[in-house]
C-alpha positions in Angstrom: -216.6 -178.4 36.8 -213.8 -177.0 34.4 -212.1 -174.5 37.4 -211.7 -177.1 39.7 -210.6 -179.7 37.4 -207.9 -177.0 36.3 -207.2 -175.8 40.3 -206.7 -179.6 41.2 -204.3 -180.6 37.5 -202.7 -177.2 39.2 -201.9 -178.7 42.5 -201.2 -182.1 41.2 -198.5 -180.7 39.0 -197.3 -178.6 41.9 -197.1 -181.5 44.7 -195.1 -184.1 41.7 -192.6 -181.0 40.4 -192.5 -180.4 44.0 -191.1 -184.7 44.8 -189.3 -184.4 41.2 -186.9 -180.7 42.3 -186.6 -182.8 46.2 -185.5 -186.2 44.2 -183.0 -184.0 41.7 -180.8 -183.1 44.9 -180.9 -186.5 46.5 -179.6 -187.7 43.3 -177.1 -185.5 43.2 -176.2 -186.1 47.1 -176.3 -190.4 46.4 -173.5 -192.1 46.5 -171.7 -195.2 46.8 -169.7 -193.8 50.1 -173.5 -192.7 51.2 -174.6 -189.0 50.9 -172.8 -185.9 50.4 -172.7 -183.0 47.9 -169.1 -183.5 46.6 -167.1 -179.5 46.7 -163.8 -178.9 45.7 -161.4 -181.6 44.1 -164.5 -183.8 43.8 -166.7 -181.6 42.2 -166.4 -183.7 39.2 -168.0 -186.6 39.9 -171.1 -184.9 40.8 -171.3 -183.0 37.4 -169.8 -186.2 35.2 -171.4 -189.3 36.8 -174.2 -187.9 39.5 -175.9 -185.3 37.8 -176.3 -187.3 34.3 -177.5 -190.1 35.4 -180.0 -187.9 37.9 -181.5 -185.8 34.7 -181.2 -189.4 32.5 -183.5 -191.0 35.1 -186.1 -187.8 35.1 -186.1 -187.7 31.7 -186.2 -191.8 30.6 -189.0 -192.2 33.4 -191.3 -188.9 32.1 -190.9 -190.9 28.3 -192.4 -194.0 30.0 -195.0 -192.0 31.5 -195.6 -190.8 28.4 -196.1 -194.1 26.6 -198.4 -195.2 29.3 -200.5 -192.5 29.3 -200.7 -192.8 25.1 -201.2 -196.7 25.4 -204.0 -196.8 28.1 -206.2 -194.1 26.2 -205.2 -195.5 22.9 -206.4 -198.8 23.5 -208.8 -198.0 26.1 -206.9 -200.1 28.5 -206.1 -199.1 31.9 -203.6 -201.7 32.0 -202.4 -201.8 28.8 -198.6 -201.2 29.1 -195.3 -199.1 26.5 -194.1 -202.8 25.9 -197.6 -204.1 24.3 -196.6 -203.9 20.8 -193.2 -205.6 20.8 -190.8 -202.7 22.2 -189.4 -204.8 24.5 -189.1 -208.1 23.0 -187.3 -206.4 20.0 -185.0 -204.1 21.6 -183.9 -207.0 23.8 -183.2 -209.0 20.4 -181.0 -206.0 18.7 -179.3 -205.8 22.1 -178.2 -209.6 22.1 -177.6 -209.5 18.4 -175.0 -207.1 19.2 -173.9 -208.9 22.3 -173.1 -211.7 20.3 -171.4 -209.9 17.4 -169.1 -208.4 19.7 -168.5 -212.0 20.9 -164.3 -211.1 21.2 -165.3 -208.9 23.8 -167.2 -212.0 25.9 -164.8 -212.0 28.9 -165.3 -208.3 29.8 -169.3 -208.5 29.4 -170.9 -207.8 33.0 -171.7 -204.3 34.0 -167.8 -203.4 33.0 -168.5 -205.2 29.2 -171.6 -203.6 28.9 -170.5 -200.4 28.9 -167.6 -200.3 26.2 -170.4 -202.5 24.3 -172.8 -199.6 24.8 -169.8 -197.2 23.4 -170.0 -199.4 19.9 -173.8 -199.2 19.7 -175.2 -200.9 22.0 -177.9 -197.9 22.7 -178.9 -197.9 18.9 -179.4 -201.7 18.5 -181.8 -201.4 21.4 -183.9 -198.3 19.7 -183.4 -200.4 16.2 -184.8 -203.1 18.0 -187.4 -201.5 19.6 -189.2 -199.6 16.3 -188.7 -203.3 14.3 -190.7 -204.8 16.7 -193.5 -202.5 16.2 -193.6 -202.4 13.1 -193.5 -205.7 12.4 -196.8 -205.5 14.3 -198.4 -203.2 12.5 -197.7 -204.8 9.6 -199.2 -208.8 10.8 -201.6 -206.2 12.0 -202.2 -204.8 8.5 -202.5 -201.5 10.1 -204.0 -199.9 13.1 -207.7 -199.8 12.4 -208.5 -202.7 14.7 -206.8 -201.8 18.0 -207.7 -205.9 19.5 -206.1 -207.3 16.1 -203.2 -204.9 16.7 -203.1 -205.7 20.5 -202.9 -209.4 19.6 -200.2 -209.1 16.9 -198.2 -207.3 19.4 -198.1 -210.7 21.9 -197.5 -212.6 18.8 -194.3 -210.8 18.1 -193.1 -210.1 21.7 -193.2 -214.1 21.9 -191.3 -215.0 18.7 -189.0 -212.2 19.1 -188.0 -213.6 22.6 -187.8 -217.5 21.4 -185.3 -215.7 19.1 -183.4 -214.4 21.8 -182.8 -216.9 23.8 -182.2 -218.5 21.0 -179.0 -216.4 20.1 -177.9 -216.6 23.7 -177.6 -220.6 23.4 -175.7 -220.2 20.2 -173.7 -217.3 22.1 -174.0 -217.7 25.5 -171.2 -214.5 26.8 -174.2 -212.4 25.3 -176.2 -213.8 28.6 -174.7 -211.5 30.7 -174.8 -208.4 29.0 -178.4 -209.4 28.6 -178.8 -209.9 31.9 -178.1 -206.5 32.8 -180.1 -204.6 30.1 -183.2 -207.0 30.8 -183.0 -205.7 34.4 -182.7 -201.8 33.8 -180.0 -199.7 34.9 -179.2 -196.1 34.9 -175.1 -196.1 36.0 -174.6 -195.8 31.8 -176.2 -192.7 31.4 -174.2 -189.5 30.3 -174.5 -186.3 29.0 -175.1 -188.1 25.2 -178.1 -189.8 26.8 -179.8 -186.8 28.5 -179.3 -184.6 25.1 -181.1 -188.0 23.0 -184.0 -188.1 26.1 -184.0 -184.1 26.5 -184.6 -183.9 22.4 -187.5 -186.9 22.3 -189.1 -185.6 24.9 -189.2 -182.0 23.6 -190.4 -183.7 20.8 -193.0 -186.3 21.9 -194.7 -184.0 24.3 -195.9 -181.5 21.9 -197.2 -183.9 19.3 -198.9 -186.1 22.1 -200.4 -182.8 23.9 -202.0 -182.4 20.4 -203.7 -185.5 19.9 -205.3 -185.2 23.7 -209.0 -184.4 21.6 -209.4 -187.5 20.0 -208.2 -189.6 22.8 -210.9 -187.7 25.2 -212.8 -188.7 21.8 -212.0 -192.6 22.0 -213.5 -192.5 25.5 -216.8 -192.1 24.2 -216.7 -194.6 21.5 -215.2 -195.2 17.8 -218.5 -193.9 16.2 -218.2 -190.6 18.8 -214.9 -190.3 17.9 -216.1 -190.3 14.5 -218.7 -188.2 14.4 -216.3 -185.8 15.8 -214.7 -186.1 12.1 -211.4 -187.8 13.5 -209.5 -189.8 10.7 -208.9 -192.4 13.4 -206.5 -195.1 11.2 -204.2 -192.0 10.9 -204.4 -190.7 14.3 -203.9 -194.5 15.6 -200.8 -195.1 13.6 -199.3 -191.8 14.6 -199.9 -192.1 18.3 -198.7 -195.8 18.0 -195.2 -194.3 16.2 -195.0 -191.6 18.9 -195.5 -194.8 21.4 -192.7 -196.0 19.6 -190.4 -193.5 19.2 -190.8 -192.9 23.3 -190.7 -196.4 24.4 -187.9 -197.0 22.5 -185.4 -194.5 23.6 -185.9 -194.6 26.5 -185.5 -198.4 26.8 -182.3 -198.1 24.0 -180.6 -196.0 27.1 -181.7 -197.6 30.3 -183.2 -201.2 29.5 -186.1 -202.5 30.0 -187.7 -201.0 33.1 -190.8 -202.8 34.5 -193.8 -201.1 35.6 -193.8 -197.3 35.3 -195.1 -196.8 31.9 -198.0 -198.5 33.6 -198.6 -197.6 37.1 -197.6 -193.9 36.6 -201.3 -192.9 34.6 -203.2 -195.1 37.5 -201.3 -192.9 40.7 -202.0 -189.7 38.4 -205.6 -190.3 38.0 -205.8 -191.9 42.0 -204.9 -187.8 41.9 -207.2 -186.1 40.3 -209.6 -185.7 37.5 -208.6 -184.6 34.0 -209.1 -184.9 30.7 -206.4 -186.5 28.0 -204.8 -183.3 27.9 -203.3 -183.0 31.4 -202.9 -186.5 32.1 -200.7 -186.6 29.7 -198.6 -184.1 30.9 -198.7 -185.5 35.0 -198.6 -189.0 33.4 -194.6 -188.1 32.3 -194.4 -186.1 35.2 -195.3 -188.9 37.7 -193.0 -191.6 35.6 -189.9 -189.1 35.6 -190.6 -188.6 39.8 -191.0 -192.3 39.8 -187.6 -193.8 38.5 -185.8 -191.1 40.3 -187.2 -192.1 43.6 -186.5 -195.8 42.5 -183.0 -194.5 41.1 -182.2 -192.7 44.2 -183.6 -196.0 46.6 -181.9 -198.5 44.4 -178.3 -196.4 45.1 -179.3 -196.2 48.8 -180.1 -199.1 49.8 -176.6 -201.1 49.6 -173.8 -199.2 49.3 -171.6 -199.2 48.2 -173.3 -201.7 46.3 -176.6 -200.9 44.1 -179.5 -202.8 43.4 -180.8 -203.3 39.6 -183.7 -199.8 39.2 -185.9 -202.3 36.8 -185.4 -204.8 39.3 -187.0 -202.4 42.1 -189.7 -200.4 40.0 -191.1 -204.0 38.7 -191.2 -205.2 43.1 -192.4 -202.0 43.6 -194.8 -201.5 40.9 -196.3 -205.1 41.0 -197.3 -204.5 44.7 -199.1 -201.7 44.0 -201.5 -202.8 41.4 -201.8 -206.6 43.5 -202.7 -203.9 45.9 -205.2 -201.9 43.6 -206.7 -205.2 42.3 -207.4 -206.4 45.9 -209.1 -203.0 46.8 -211.4 -203.0 44.1 -212.1 -206.9 43.8 -213.6 -206.1 47.2 -215.9 -203.5 46.3 
């Protein structure tokens, strides 16, 4: 049985890796003027724009997929999302505060203005806001000992921070357009510095997550079973929440709010293969990378020379997928 699962997991990893490699090639070839892999004088376009954008989208998707698998394992809920604990609302508030503070650049806000403000520290504000949202959730829940209280605290914090964001945009309307770019998600601002940050966080987060795979497996059997195996649940939950926040906050800071990737990626893996949390975490990261990079390539190619916000496309496709899935389960 274990040998069959291992072979199935290896086959799923091979299929996802093949899809990722194909999408990387398409990402390097997809441009505003159509499909081309530029050489010679135009090679700078590939090296400095398409390549970091493609690799950045791959890494962002991997972090979101990993965070989604951690959230669903931690809360034992297949509908758990990486943004549950206030990361999205906190990041949005951080972005709006920076945009409002940079009101002198309000006339330039938009895609070009947002890129300019990103260089001034918008990514850092989003990351800090995401971590602050999670920290506030943990404080409100008085720790992570009670998952349902933690989830409720996350909902409350998200509502309060979202209201604060709306208030800031009401006071400072020049921040509204820049916030919209962030809310819809975009990989267009990813550069080599973003790729470096994303790669370092993924290289740190994935091995740490795999170390807690046994604890997540034990949680499937219930808290009593996990405690009987000697697992320090409060400590493990806190570390997993911090790890989830780190992965989600880094991805959000670099690409904005990309919806449904973290929620759908573990679902796709479970439909491909039945595995324990060790392989599930790694495969979910790979599936998230494939999903976001595929959406990015489609967003560039569908209405070229213009492009769609990648977060809008993932929300549409992810929402349709979940609607179909829920409909089929309802029929059963």
